[in-house]
Backbone as numpy.savetxt, mean C-alpha at the origin, in Angstrom:
# Nx Ny Nz CAx CAy CAz Cx Cy Cz
1.47 -10.65 -22.62 1.21 -9.34 -22.54 2.22 -8.87 -23.74
1.86 -7.88 -24.38 3.16 -7.03 -25.55 3.96 -6.50 -24.61
5.11 -6.39 -25.00 6.52 -5.59 -24.22 6.02 -3.93 -24.52
6.50 -3.31 -23.91 5.81 -1.74 -23.79 7.47 -1.17 -23.41
7.73 -0.15 -24.33 9.15 0.52 -23.96 8.84 1.48 -22.70
9.26 1.15 -21.48 8.81 1.81 -20.27 10.05 3.28 -20.13
9.17 4.45 -20.20 10.18 5.47 -20.20 10.10 5.86 -18.78
11.30 5.92 -18.21 11.48 6.39 -16.67 12.13 7.94 -16.85
11.21 8.75 -16.06 11.50 10.17 -15.81 11.72 10.69 -14.23
12.51 11.46 -14.04 12.67 12.02 -12.73 12.14 13.33 -12.51
11.42 13.28 -11.50 10.60 14.65 -11.13 11.12 14.88 -10.00
11.28 16.47 -9.62 11.38 16.75 -8.13 10.39 16.85 -7.57
10.32 16.07 -6.17 8.81 15.83 -5.49 8.46 17.09 -4.77
9.27 17.98 -4.54 9.03 19.13 -3.77 8.58 20.40 -4.63
9.47 20.28 -5.81 8.95 21.62 -6.66 8.58 20.77 -8.15
7.61 19.99 -8.49 7.40 19.19 -9.69 7.56 20.35 -11.14
8.25 20.02 -12.05 8.43 20.54 -13.08 7.15 20.11 -14.07
6.38 21.21 -14.09 5.01 20.90 -15.00 5.19 20.70 -16.55
6.05 20.82 -16.89 6.27 20.31 -18.44 6.61 18.77 -18.35
7.41 18.36 -17.25 7.60 16.91 -17.34 6.28 16.07 -16.60
5.84 16.60 -15.87 4.58 16.34 -15.23 3.58 15.92 -16.54
3.42 17.18 -17.10 2.51 17.15 -18.31 2.69 16.11 -19.27
3.70 15.31 -19.57 4.20 14.04 -20.27 3.42 12.87 -19.59
3.35 12.71 -18.75 2.60 11.82 -17.92 1.09 11.88 -18.01
0.78 13.40 -17.65 -0.65 13.53 -17.88 -1.34 13.16 -19.19
-0.40 13.29 -20.33 -0.86 13.38 -21.68 -1.05 11.91 -22.02
-0.25 10.72 -21.42 -0.12 9.50 -21.40 -1.78 8.84 -20.65
-1.79 9.70 -19.57 -3.00 9.32 -18.85 -4.32 9.43 -19.69
-4.46 10.59 -20.48 -5.64 11.09 -21.46 -5.48 10.18 -22.50
-4.42 9.53 -23.23 -4.48 8.68 -23.82 -4.65 7.20 -23.84
-5.12 7.20 -22.34 -5.11 5.58 -22.13 -4.29 4.89 -21.71
-3.04 5.53 -21.80 -1.96 4.82 -20.94 -1.62 4.63 -19.65
-0.70 3.63 -19.39 -0.42 3.58 -17.59 0.83 4.32 -17.11
0.85 5.12 -16.43 2.03 5.70 -15.77 2.01 5.36 -14.26
3.26 4.85 -13.80 3.39 4.81 -12.21 3.90 6.41 -11.98
3.27 6.55 -10.73 3.87 7.90 -9.86 3.80 7.78 -8.47
4.57 8.69 -7.81 4.82 8.37 -6.36 3.84 9.11 -5.56
3.20 8.61 -4.57 2.36 9.13 -3.94 2.99 9.24 -2.43
2.20 9.82 -1.21 2.78 9.88 0.23 2.95 8.66 0.64
2.12 7.68 0.43 2.03 6.31 0.72 3.03 4.96 0.09
2.92 4.68 -1.13 3.58 4.22 -2.14 3.42 4.37 -3.65
3.96 3.87 -4.26 3.95 4.27 -5.58 2.74 3.70 -6.17
1.70 4.54 -7.01 0.56 4.05 -7.50 0.81 3.97 -9.19
-0.04 2.55 -9.52 0.20 2.57 -11.09 -1.26 3.17 -11.67
-1.13 4.04 -12.24 -2.37 5.06 -12.89 -2.75 4.75 -14.13
-4.27 5.16 -14.30 -4.79 5.21 -15.73 -5.94 5.84 -15.58
-6.79 6.59 -16.57 -7.93 7.27 -16.27 -8.93 6.40 -16.02
-9.34 6.96 -15.15 -10.18 6.55 -13.74 -11.74 6.30 -14.55
-11.89 6.82 -16.06 -13.00 6.97 -16.36 -13.00 5.97 -17.86
-11.74 5.54 -18.27 -11.51 4.84 -19.43 -11.49 3.04 -18.95
-12.65 2.31 -19.50 -12.54 1.06 -19.12 -11.77 0.37 -19.68
-11.11 0.50 -21.04 -10.15 -0.32 -21.24 -8.66 0.02 -20.54
-8.48 1.54 -20.51 -7.37 1.75 -19.83 -7.33 0.97 -18.29
-8.32 0.95 -17.70 -8.29 0.44 -16.35 -8.31 -1.01 -16.38
-8.34 -1.68 -17.54 -8.42 -3.16 -17.76 -6.92 -3.57 -18.00
-6.29 -2.59 -18.25 -4.67 -2.93 -18.42 -4.10 -2.68 -17.23
-4.62 -2.21 -16.27 -4.20 -2.02 -15.17 -4.14 -3.52 -14.47
-5.24 -4.23 -14.60 -5.57 -5.43 -14.06 -4.47 -6.33 -14.99
-4.38 -6.50 -16.02 -3.50 -6.97 -16.89 -1.71 -6.79 -16.55
-1.39 -5.56 -16.36 -0.03 -5.35 -16.13 0.17 -6.15 -14.88
-0.42 -5.67 -13.74 -0.46 -6.24 -12.69 -0.39 -7.77 -12.12
-1.47 -8.57 -12.87 -1.96 -9.85 -12.77 -2.85 -9.74 -11.37
-3.61 -8.72 -11.67 -4.90 -8.46 -10.18 -5.82 -9.04 -10.74
-6.68 -9.59 -9.82 -7.90 -10.48 -9.96 -8.60 -9.27 -10.42
-9.96 -9.20 -11.18 -10.75 -8.15 -11.46 -11.63 -8.19 -10.41
-11.94 -8.96 -9.28 -12.95 -8.79 -8.22 -12.40 -8.13 -6.96
-11.20 -7.36 -7.35 -10.44 -6.63 -6.36 -10.52 -5.22 -6.92
-11.42 -4.27 -6.20 -11.67 -2.98 -6.53 -10.72 -1.80 -6.20
-10.53 -0.98 -7.51 -9.55 -0.01 -7.45 -10.14 1.47 -6.65
-9.02 2.36 -6.24 -9.19 3.36 -5.67 -9.04 4.46 -6.55
-9.90 5.54 -6.46 -9.91 6.56 -7.67 -9.17 7.73 -6.70
-7.93 8.48 -7.42 -7.48 9.48 -6.85 -7.92 11.10 -7.43
-7.99 11.91 -6.46 -8.80 13.00 -6.90 -7.69 13.96 -6.68
-7.69 15.39 -7.06 -7.13 16.51 -6.54 -7.65 17.30 -6.00
-9.24 17.20 -5.83 -10.00 18.46 -5.40 -11.36 17.85 -4.70
-11.83 18.35 -3.77 -13.15 17.70 -3.32 -14.17 17.79 -4.28
-13.93 19.01 -5.12 -15.07 18.83 -5.84 -15.10 17.90 -7.08
-14.05 17.16 -7.10 -14.17 15.96 -8.28 -14.98 14.93 -7.40
-15.19 14.77 -5.98 -15.87 13.89 -5.41 -17.11 13.72 -5.80
-17.74 15.29 -5.97 -19.09 15.34 -5.97 -19.37 14.87 -7.43
-18.56 14.47 -8.36 -19.16 13.95 -9.80 -18.78 12.23 -9.41
-18.55 11.65 -8.44 -18.16 10.38 -8.34 -19.05 9.96 -7.24
-19.31 10.66 -6.72 -19.97 9.78 -5.50 -21.41 10.32 -5.04
-22.45 9.92 -4.51 -23.55 10.35 -4.06 -24.03 10.39 -2.68
-24.55 11.15 -2.37 -25.25 11.11 -0.73 -23.94 11.08 0.29
-23.48 11.99 -0.16 -21.96 12.44 0.61 -22.34 12.89 2.22
-22.29 12.30 3.09 -22.55 12.39 4.53 -21.98 14.10 5.05
-22.33 14.73 6.12 -21.55 15.66 6.89 -20.37 15.04 7.82
-20.51 13.79 7.92 -19.18 12.87 8.40 -18.25 12.96 7.30
-18.58 12.43 6.23 -17.70 12.41 5.30 -16.90 13.68 4.85
-17.62 14.81 4.82 -17.04 16.05 4.69 -16.37 16.59 5.59
-16.26 16.23 7.17 -15.51 16.43 8.21 -14.31 15.96 7.86
-14.23 14.55 7.39 -13.07 13.62 7.21 -12.29 14.15 6.24
-13.10 14.52 5.13 -12.15 15.04 4.13 -11.42 16.46 4.43
-12.35 17.18 5.12 -11.53 18.58 5.44 -10.53 18.22 6.55
-10.47 17.15 7.27 -9.32 16.82 8.44 -8.23 16.35 7.71
-8.39 15.39 7.02 -7.34 14.36 6.77 -6.94 14.71 5.13
-7.75 15.36 4.13 -7.18 15.32 2.80 -6.64 16.48 2.44
-5.51 16.59 1.59 -4.81 15.34 1.12 -4.01 14.82 2.28
-4.21 13.17 1.89 -3.46 12.47 2.89 -3.70 11.22 2.81
-3.18 10.16 3.69 -3.38 8.77 3.40 -4.45 8.04 4.14
-5.48 8.58 3.53 -7.02 8.35 3.94 -8.07 8.30 2.77
-8.48 6.75 2.63 -9.38 6.40 1.29 -10.75 6.31 1.74
-11.80 6.92 1.53 -13.15 6.80 1.84 -14.08 5.87 0.97
-14.76 5.17 1.28 -15.52 4.53 0.34 -17.02 5.26 0.69
-17.66 5.67 -0.63 -18.91 6.32 -0.92 -19.86 5.59 -1.76
-21.23 6.11 -1.64 -21.87 5.13 -2.77 -21.60 5.98 -4.03
-21.37 5.13 -5.01 -20.83 5.43 -6.43 -21.93 6.10 -7.24
-21.33 7.15 -8.11 -22.28 7.76 -8.90 -22.32 6.80 -10.41
-23.18 7.34 -11.26 -23.21 6.60 -12.56 -22.06 6.56 -13.30
-21.15 7.65 -13.17 -20.04 8.23 -14.03 -19.04 6.95 -13.58
-19.15 6.45 -12.87 -18.04 5.59 -12.11 -17.96 4.07 -12.94
-17.19 3.73 -13.57 -17.11 2.47 -14.44 -17.19 1.17 -13.46
-18.15 0.17 -13.74 -18.42 -0.82 -12.93 -16.92 -1.88 -12.62
-16.11 -1.35 -13.61 -14.63 -2.30 -13.58 -13.87 -1.58 -12.32
-13.93 -0.21 -12.09 -13.48 0.29 -10.88 -13.78 -0.43 -9.88
-15.35 -0.41 -9.41 -15.59 -0.82 -8.24 -15.78 -2.45 -8.14
-15.66 -3.18 -9.13 -15.95 -4.58 -9.32 -17.29 -5.20 -9.09
-17.87 -4.24 -9.70 -19.70 -4.26 -9.56 -20.13 -4.10 -8.13
-19.36 -3.18 -7.35 -19.75 -3.01 -6.05 -20.85 -1.64 -6.31
-21.73 -1.21 -5.52 -22.34 -0.03 -5.59 -21.41 1.18 -4.77
-20.42 0.75 -4.35 -19.42 1.99 -3.53 -18.52 1.76 -4.21
-17.84 3.21 -3.97 -16.37 3.62 -4.72 -15.23 4.17 -3.86
-14.24 3.67 -3.84 -13.13 4.20 -3.02 -12.38 5.38 -3.40
-12.21 6.39 -2.87 -11.69 7.55 -3.28 -10.67 8.11 -2.32
-9.52 8.92 -2.68 -8.78 9.46 -2.02 -8.00 10.64 -2.64
-7.26 11.50 -1.80 -6.61 12.70 -2.67 -5.28 12.47 -1.49
-4.34 12.22 -2.52 -2.81 11.70 -1.89 -2.23 13.41 -1.91
-1.40 13.06 -0.86 -0.55 14.44 -0.25 0.47 14.34 -1.04
0.83 14.39 -2.16 2.15 14.66 -2.81 2.00 15.39 -4.14
3.04 16.52 -3.85 3.03 17.67 -5.27 2.85 16.81 -6.78
3.92 15.80 -6.83 3.57 14.99 -8.17 2.33 14.40 -8.33
1.86 13.90 -7.57 0.52 13.07 -7.49 -0.68 14.01 -8.14
-0.47 14.93 -7.26 -1.69 16.03 -7.38 -1.73 16.89 -8.71
-0.41 17.19 -8.88 -0.19 17.84 -10.21 -0.66 16.91 -11.24
-0.30 15.55 -11.50 -0.69 14.64 -12.29 -2.15 14.37 -12.56
-2.71 14.50 -11.58 -4.37 14.52 -11.50 -5.04 15.47 -12.02
-4.43 16.64 -11.80 -5.16 18.02 -12.03 -4.77 18.10 -13.95
-3.49 17.91 -14.27 -3.20 18.09 -15.39 -3.81 16.91 -16.15
-4.14 15.75 -15.71 -4.50 14.91 -16.51 -6.33 15.21 -16.79
-6.75 15.98 -15.92 -8.36 16.18 -16.12 -8.94 15.36 -15.94
-8.77 14.14 -15.29 -9.69 12.96 -15.01 -9.29 12.48 -13.32
-10.32 11.68 -13.09 -9.66 10.83 -11.41 -8.70 9.96 -12.16
-7.87 9.34 -11.35 -6.65 8.38 -11.77 -7.00 7.09 -11.05
-7.52 6.10 -11.85 -7.58 5.02 -10.86 -5.76 4.41 -10.43
-5.62 3.77 -9.38 -4.41 3.79 -8.89 -3.89 2.66 -8.05
-3.92 1.58 -8.21 -3.53 0.45 -7.03 -2.00 0.50 -6.96
-1.40 0.18 -6.21 0.01 -0.19 -5.92 1.12 -0.62 -7.30
2.06 0.07 -7.30 2.58 -0.08 -8.63 3.36 -1.05 -8.77
2.84 -2.41 -8.39 3.78 -3.77 -8.20 3.06 -5.07 -8.93
3.83 -5.97 -9.24 3.02 -7.17 -9.45 2.08 -7.57 -8.19
1.14 -8.08 -8.76 0.01 -8.31 -7.55 0.55 -9.34 -6.66
0.42 -9.31 -5.37 0.96 -10.09 -4.39 2.36 -10.08 -3.71
3.03 -9.12 -4.54 4.65 -8.57 -4.14 4.75 -7.55 -3.24
5.81 -7.14 -2.51 5.56 -6.03 -1.63 5.41 -4.72 -2.36
4.63 -4.03 -1.68 4.60 -2.65 -2.49 5.68 -1.69 -2.60
5.92 -1.13 -4.10 6.88 -0.24 -4.20 6.92 1.05 -3.52
7.95 1.28 -2.73 8.21 2.62 -1.92 9.45 3.48 -2.74
10.00 2.74 -3.80 10.83 3.66 -4.59 10.49 3.09 -6.16
10.94 4.26 -7.01 10.99 3.84 -8.53 11.79 2.60 -9.12
12.85 2.19 -8.49 13.64 0.68 -8.57 12.69 -0.26 -8.40
11.57 -0.21 -7.50 10.95 -1.46 -7.19 9.73 -1.86 -8.23
9.22 -0.64 -8.72 8.25 -0.34 -9.86 9.19 -0.82 -11.02
10.28 -0.39 -11.50 11.06 -0.88 -12.43 11.34 -2.47 -12.48
11.19 -2.84 -11.30 11.72 -4.13 -11.09 10.59 -5.18 -11.62
9.20 -4.90 -10.92 8.12 -5.44 -11.44 7.39 -5.33 -12.36
7.53 -4.01 -13.08 6.43 -3.50 -14.07 7.43 -3.06 -15.71
8.78 -3.26 -15.34 9.29 -2.22 -16.61 8.85 -3.46 -17.92
8.49 -2.91 -18.83 8.37 -3.50 -19.96 6.60 -3.77 -20.31
5.90 -3.47 -19.10 4.57 -3.48 -19.27 3.56 -2.46 -19.00
4.54 -1.22 -18.45 3.53 0.31 -18.51 4.50 1.00 -19.42
3.74 2.26 -19.57 4.26 3.23 -20.30 5.30 4.08 -19.82
5.29 4.63 -18.54 5.89 5.54 -17.92 6.12 5.06 -16.42
7.37 5.51 -16.13 7.41 5.57 -14.18 8.06 6.74 -13.87
7.37 7.58 -13.16 7.68 8.92 -12.87 8.56 8.80 -11.14
9.85 8.99 -11.44 10.77 8.79 -10.19 10.84 10.18 -9.51
10.04 9.95 -8.10 10.02 11.02 -7.39 10.63 10.90 -6.13
11.26 10.14 -6.02 12.25 9.73 -4.81 11.50 8.69 -4.05
12.09 8.44 -2.90 11.18 7.55 -2.11 9.89 8.02 -1.30
8.98 7.29 -1.07 7.73 7.76 -0.75 7.84 7.83 0.79
6.86 8.41 1.42 6.79 8.86 2.70 6.41 8.01 3.77
5.23 7.74 3.87 4.35 6.74 4.74 4.86 5.45 4.65
5.13 4.74 3.39 5.69 3.45 3.13 4.64 2.56 3.19
3.25 2.83 3.71 2.03 1.84 3.60 1.25 2.30 3.00
0.28 1.42 2.51 -0.69 2.11 1.75 -1.86 2.75 2.60
-2.86 3.50 2.15 -3.57 4.36 2.70 -4.58 3.33 3.43
-5.11 4.40 4.54 -6.20 3.56 5.45 -7.48 3.71 4.49
-8.53 2.69 4.36 -9.48 2.74 3.55 -10.66 2.32 5.15
-11.41 3.68 4.82 -12.53 3.48 5.86 -13.89 3.30 5.01
-14.91 2.91 5.18 -16.35 2.56 4.92 -17.04 3.38 6.01
-17.68 4.44 4.91 -18.53 5.48 5.92 -20.17 5.28 5.16
-20.23 4.20 4.52 -21.57 4.06 3.93 -22.64 3.38 4.76
-22.27 2.78 5.57 -23.24 2.22 6.77 -23.65 3.29 8.16
-24.17 2.24 8.84 -24.66 3.24 10.18 -23.20 3.58 11.02
-22.21 2.75 10.89 -21.14 2.73 11.90 -19.93 2.56 10.69
-19.07 3.62 10.84 -17.93 3.65 9.92 -16.86 2.55 10.58
-16.03 2.14 9.54 -15.56 0.63 9.74 -14.28 0.82 8.86
-13.02 0.68 9.77 -12.03 0.68 8.65 -11.66 -0.94 8.32
-11.50 -0.81 6.91 -11.37 -1.85 6.21 -10.12 -2.35 5.84
-9.14 -1.55 5.99 -7.71 -1.65 5.79 -6.86 -0.61 6.61
-6.25 -0.69 7.72 -5.44 0.06 8.46 -4.09 0.69 7.39
-3.83 1.99 7.90 -2.77 2.78 7.34 -2.16 3.89 7.96
-1.87 4.86 7.34 -0.99 5.83 7.84 -2.16 6.83 8.99
-3.42 6.71 8.49 -4.33 7.58 9.35 -4.86 6.46 10.18
-4.63 6.52 11.71 -4.75 5.30 12.50 -6.16 5.48 13.15
-6.58 4.41 13.91 -7.93 4.33 14.57 -8.08 5.31 15.52
-6.96 5.90 16.26 -6.89 6.89 17.26 -7.28 8.36 16.47
-6.60 8.64 15.44 -6.86 9.49 14.61 -8.02 9.72 14.14
-8.72 8.70 13.56 -10.07 9.02 13.14 -10.89 8.98 14.31
-10.92 8.60 15.40 -11.65 8.66 16.47 -11.79 10.23 16.79
-10.79 10.86 16.63 -10.88 12.46 17.25 -11.84 12.97 16.34
-12.28 12.53 15.21 -13.30 13.46 14.53 -14.68 12.55 14.55
-14.32 11.09 14.32 -15.89 10.14 14.39 -15.56 9.07 15.45
-16.07 9.51 16.54 -15.67 8.39 18.00 -16.43 7.21 17.60
-17.11 6.62 16.78 -17.83 5.63 16.72 -17.10 4.58 15.65
-15.90 5.29 15.08 -15.19 4.34 13.95 -14.71 2.84 14.76
-14.73 1.95 14.26 -14.28 0.54 14.67 -13.53 -0.16 13.66
-12.97 -1.03 13.60 -12.00 -1.85 12.78 -12.71 -3.34 12.49
-12.75 -3.34 11.22 -13.21 -4.60 10.87 -12.33 -5.86 11.26
-13.22 -6.60 11.99 -12.74 -7.69 12.78 -11.65 -8.63 12.10
-11.75 -8.65 10.87 -11.10 -9.46 9.85 -9.42 -8.82 9.68
-9.54 -7.71 10.17 -8.06 -7.05 10.40 -7.27 -7.66 11.51
-8.05 -8.09 12.65 -7.38 -8.46 13.69 -7.31 -9.83 13.93
-8.53 -10.71 13.84 -8.44 -11.93 13.93 -8.44 -12.89 12.57
-7.43 -14.11 12.88 -7.07 -14.85 11.55 -8.30 -15.59 11.14
-9.04 -15.90 11.89 -10.27 -16.89 11.51 -11.70 -16.01 10.94
-11.45 -14.66 10.73 -12.80 -14.00 10.30 -12.18 -13.51 9.08
-13.39 -13.53 8.08 -12.79 -13.02 6.61 -12.98 -11.71 6.50
-11.87 -10.71 5.96 -12.03 -9.32 6.11 -13.15 -8.79 5.15
-14.11 -7.80 5.31 -15.01 -7.43 4.12 -14.54 -6.55 3.30
-13.20 -6.27 3.23 -12.54 -5.43 1.96 -12.17 -6.53 1.09
-12.85 -6.72 -0.21 -12.50 -7.59 -1.25 -10.77 -7.99 -1.34
-10.32 -6.64 -1.38 -8.64 -6.78 -1.77 -8.00 -7.75 -0.83
-8.49 -7.78 0.60 -7.75 -8.12 1.49 -7.97 -9.61 1.68
-8.84 -10.20 1.11 -8.81 -11.85 1.06 -7.65 -12.55 0.25
-6.94 -11.86 -0.60 -5.73 -11.96 -1.33 -4.29 -12.04 -0.67
-3.52 -12.65 -1.11 -1.83 -12.50 -0.89 -1.56 -11.31 -0.98
-0.94 -10.91 -0.34 -0.10 -9.41 -0.63 1.12 -9.56 0.10
1.80 -8.50 -0.51 3.22 -8.01 0.32 4.17 -9.08 0.41
4.08 -10.07 -0.38 4.86 -11.39 0.20 6.25 -11.27 -0.47
7.05 -11.62 -0.01 8.46 -11.90 -0.73 8.81 -12.94 -1.09
9.64 -13.29 -2.11 9.79 -14.66 -2.94 10.56 -15.80 -1.80
10.97 -14.94 -0.59 11.30 -16.35 0.15 9.97 -16.43 1.27
9.95 -17.50 2.16 9.02 -17.72 2.93 9.37 -17.06 4.34
8.48 -16.04 4.66 8.62 -15.21 5.98 7.44 -15.59 6.94
8.08 -15.77 8.04 7.60 -16.37 9.29 7.39 -14.78 10.59
6.56 -14.64 10.83 6.31 -13.70 11.64 6.18 -14.22 13.34
7.10 -13.54 13.98 6.95 -14.08 15.49 6.42 -12.82 16.20
5.43 -13.27 17.10 4.80 -12.24 17.90 5.07 -12.52 19.45
5.08 -11.43 20.38 5.06 -11.96 21.77 6.13 -10.82 22.42
6.67 -11.06 23.82 7.58 -10.19 24.35 8.82 -10.19 23.56
9.42 -9.08 23.60 10.72 -8.92 22.57 11.72 -9.96 22.94
12.27 -9.94 24.33 13.19 -10.93 24.67 12.91 -12.44 24.04
11.54 -12.81 24.22 11.10 -14.22 23.41 11.26 -13.96 22.08
10.77 -13.11 21.28 10.94 -13.03 20.10 12.49 -13.19 19.38
13.44 -12.64 20.12 14.83 -12.58 19.75 15.29 -14.30 19.78
15.04 -14.74 21.20 15.46 -15.92 21.37 14.86 -17.14 20.55
13.55 -17.01 20.10 12.89 -17.96 19.20 13.28 -17.68 17.67
13.70 -16.40 17.58 14.38 -16.12 16.06 15.60 -16.85 16.05
16.47 -16.44 17.01 17.87 -16.97 16.74 18.02 -18.46 16.71
16.88 -19.12 17.74 17.09 -20.58 17.55 16.45 -20.95 16.23
15.49 -20.49 15.65 15.31 -20.82 14.32 16.34 -20.79 13.32
16.81 -19.38 13.21 17.68 -19.38 12.25 19.21 -20.21 12.60
19.44 -20.41 13.53 20.42 -21.63 13.78 20.12 -23.14 12.94
18.85 -23.19 13.34 18.20 -24.67 12.80 18.40 -24.28 11.65
17.61 -23.59 10.62 17.57 -23.40 9.15 18.90 -23.28 8.69
19.93 -22.35 9.20 21.59 -22.35 8.59 21.94 -23.95 8.60
21.81 -24.62 9.81 22.17 -25.84 9.86 21.87 -26.52 8.83
20.53 -26.50 8.33 20.06 -27.44 7.50 20.42 -26.65 5.95
21.20 -25.59 5.60 21.89 -25.35 4.35 20.88 -24.05 3.91
20.20 -23.54 4.89 18.84 -22.59 4.19 19.68 -21.04 4.45
19.45 -20.11 3.48 19.79 -19.10 3.84 18.70 -17.97 4.36
19.06 -17.72 5.57 18.17 -16.95 6.33 18.49 -15.58 6.47
17.28 -14.91 6.51 17.21 -13.04 6.77 16.67 -12.65 7.91
16.78 -11.95 8.56 16.37 -11.49 9.82 15.58 -9.93 9.84
14.37 -9.55 9.94 13.89 -8.66 10.24 13.79 -7.91 11.27
14.76 -7.04 11.80 15.09 -7.04 13.13 14.90 -5.54 13.63
14.98 -4.87 14.84 14.81 -3.57 14.96 16.16 -3.09 15.90
16.18 -1.80 15.68 17.42 -0.91 16.33 17.81 -1.90 17.43
16.72 -2.04 18.21 17.03 -2.50 19.70 17.57 -3.88 19.81
17.34 -4.54 18.65 17.77 -6.00 18.64 18.81 -6.41 17.75
19.08 -5.67 16.85 19.80 -6.51 15.71 21.24 -6.96 16.24
21.37 -6.00 17.24 23.09 -6.64 17.53 23.08 -8.09 18.16
21.91 -8.50 18.52 21.71 -9.94 19.18 21.62 -11.10 18.64
21.60 -10.75 17.15 21.33 -11.91 16.29 22.73 -12.27 15.45
23.32 -13.44 15.75 24.45 -13.81 15.41 24.58 -14.81 13.87
23.49 -15.04 13.73 22.97 -15.82 12.50 22.26 -15.20 11.39
22.78 -15.71 10.20 21.75 -15.09 9.02 22.29 -13.58 8.77
21.65 -13.24 7.96 21.52 -11.56 7.54 20.56 -10.93 7.98
20.84 -9.97 8.80 19.93 -8.90 9.84 20.02 -7.66 9.04
18.65 -7.18 8.95 18.51 -5.69 8.53 17.61 -5.31 9.59
17.91 -4.03 10.09 16.66 -3.27 10.97 15.88 -2.76 10.34
14.70 -2.73 10.87 13.60 -1.99 10.15 13.35 -0.44 10.96
14.07 -0.34 11.58 13.90 1.08 12.56 14.14 0.81 14.16
13.98 1.87 14.87 13.70 1.82 16.10 12.11 1.35 16.75
11.94 0.58 17.59 10.68 0.29 18.14 9.86 1.36 18.78
10.83 2.69 19.02 10.30 3.76 19.51 9.42 4.79 18.60
10.06 4.13 17.33 9.53 5.13 16.05 8.87 4.39 15.26
7.46 3.79 15.25 7.04 2.79 14.24 6.96 3.41 13.08
6.54 4.88 12.77 6.50 5.20 11.36 7.77 5.03 10.64
8.76 5.24 11.26 10.18 4.88 10.79 10.10 3.32 10.29
9.44 2.27 11.07 9.59 0.90 10.76 8.34 1.23 9.64
7.36 1.59 9.47 6.35 1.31 8.44 7.04 1.72 7.13
7.91 2.99 7.20 8.57 3.58 5.76 9.26 2.58 5.49
10.12 1.93 6.32 11.40 0.96 5.85 10.52 -0.51 5.58
9.27 -0.92 5.80 8.96 -2.00 5.89 8.97 -3.14 4.38
8.53 -2.56 3.82 8.68 -2.86 2.13 9.78 -3.34 1.66
10.41 -1.99 1.84 12.11 -2.27 1.16 12.79 -3.08 1.66
12.70 -3.48 3.28 13.41 -4.11 3.85 13.22 -5.75 3.36
12.08 -5.80 3.13 11.65 -7.08 2.30 12.28 -7.44 1.15
12.14 -6.44 0.38 12.86 -6.32 -1.16 14.40 -6.62 -1.13
14.93 -5.86 -0.12 16.41 -6.06 -0.07 16.77 -7.54 0.53
16.10 -8.20 1.27 16.65 -9.23 1.83 16.37 -10.50 0.46
15.20 -10.01 -0.26 15.07 -10.81 -1.69 16.23 -10.99 -2.40
16.64 -9.61 -2.66 17.68 -9.35 -3.44 19.07 -9.94 -2.80
18.87 -10.29 -1.85 20.53 -11.16 -1.09 20.29 -12.39 -1.44
18.96 -12.84 -1.76 18.96 -14.61 -2.20 18.87 -15.28 -1.02
18.03 -15.07 0.23 17.54 -15.61 1.12 16.37 -16.47 0.86
16.20 -17.67 1.39 15.03 -18.38 1.30 13.90 -18.26 2.25
14.47 -18.11 3.46 13.66 -17.61 4.74 13.85 -16.48 5.26
12.87 -15.64 5.76 12.79 -14.38 6.57 12.02 -14.66 7.84
12.92 -14.52 8.83 12.02 -14.24 10.31 12.00 -13.08 10.72
10.90 -12.72 11.40 10.50 -11.22 11.22 10.08 -10.81 12.65
10.39 -9.83 13.22 9.85 -9.68 14.56 8.52 -9.18 14.39
7.71 -9.08 15.41 6.44 -8.56 15.50 6.28 -7.30 16.05
5.36 -6.29 16.02 5.27 -5.13 16.67 4.14 -5.07 17.64
4.07 -3.82 17.99 3.10 -3.61 19.16 1.74 -3.26 18.21
0.72 -3.81 18.50 -0.55 -3.63 17.52 -1.35 -2.39 18.18
-0.77 -1.25 18.19 -1.22 0.03 18.31 -0.80 1.12 17.34
-1.40 2.29 17.22 -1.25 3.14 16.37 -1.12 2.61 15.16
-0.03 3.12 14.30 0.47 2.68 13.09 0.93 1.23 12.96
1.23 0.78 14.29 1.83 -0.79 14.76 0.67 -1.73 14.07
-0.72 -1.23 14.10 -1.55 -2.12 13.79 -1.98 -2.35 12.09
-1.29 -1.12 11.23 -1.21 -1.37 10.00 0.03 -2.12 9.56
1.34 -2.09 10.49 2.51 -2.63 10.06 2.09 -4.30 9.94
1.28 -4.61 11.24 1.05 -6.30 11.57 0.28 -6.66 10.49
-0.63 -6.03 9.79 -1.71 -6.30 8.93 -0.68 -6.60 7.69
0.15 -5.90 7.25 0.87 -6.37 6.21 1.59 -7.41 6.33
2.30 -7.51 7.66 3.14 -8.37 8.15 2.37 -9.92 7.89
1.19 -9.67 8.50 0.49 -11.19 8.56 0.02 -11.72 7.22
-0.17 -10.48 6.11 -0.37 -10.85 4.67 0.95 -11.63 4.18
2.00 -10.97 4.38 3.10 -11.23 3.88 3.63 -12.57 3.93
3.25 -13.20 5.35 3.55 -14.21 5.99 2.64 -15.49 5.66
1.64 -15.27 4.89 0.54 -15.96 4.36 0.06 -16.67 5.74
-0.30 -15.50 6.93 -0.60 -16.17 8.24 0.17 -17.40 8.91
1.70 -17.16 8.56 2.35 -18.27 9.18 3.13 -17.64 10.40
2.48 -17.61 11.54 2.71 -16.52 12.59 2.83 -18.00 13.79
4.12 -17.21 14.51 4.77 -17.96 15.90 4.43 -17.20 16.91
3.60 -17.45 17.79 3.51 -16.78 19.08 4.23 -17.30 19.93
5.24 -16.43 20.75 6.57 -17.05 21.51 6.52 -16.19 23.12
């Protein structure tokens, strides 16, 4: 791929300077690639109606083209142009959760390029809850296609420095708006069938959705190792560190004992070991490099810190990461989904 001089600009995420955002919007309109912050993770944006620009997203990321992209909008009016047969249920969900970390699957209109949807008849759309993202989409005057702004398979970026590490020289601009809030990608909800199905868990939880649509269920591929997920992107390796990651599940005391034992064994073999711990347990590890993801009493903080913790341990040169599992409820379901992917299914029940 041809080297691109990547321009990095800082913009205040609370009160974005319109002149600075306009520079990114003009690049989007010209078919260029711009990374920008959302409330979930940084996105790699291109004109969602420009086939050539969209193709460049796949090239820059090294992303398989059978993995659909999400279109980002700044208003519900934009959805009317991109989707057909918008149900009452969908309108209720948009009213309740947009802007926010919820992606909805609709039947697509003829305006949506096939490259966005990997040839499927559905399109994924969301309205991000971030001032820079919303202003960028509005000023671009087009929906923005934006997967996470990282090399495909790597941990998703929650800081501009993560984007720079993966994509500098491959994209035209990085808008640095500080650290993202949620820290995990949006929940993806398919509402095109008889029963709404969560295809990817995220910041909007099953419990949140059931307050509006009580019949919502999770795709069994999210929960069970031996079932293939329905969401095309979920079949690929995701969120993986450079090091090998082993995920431990079970009672907290059992996890601490098992991780401590494994760390001792690996270190005695000359391996560099990193441990993803929590505030409640970090003091119990005597071997390796331990980093706390946050308190078990606050799963949203753990979600916020998750990908950055993985990248920090990678930067310290560890070759094995031993990670504590979380309660699989609320946003813990999304955390465990990401860790399962990051470990490539290498999970130890203790």
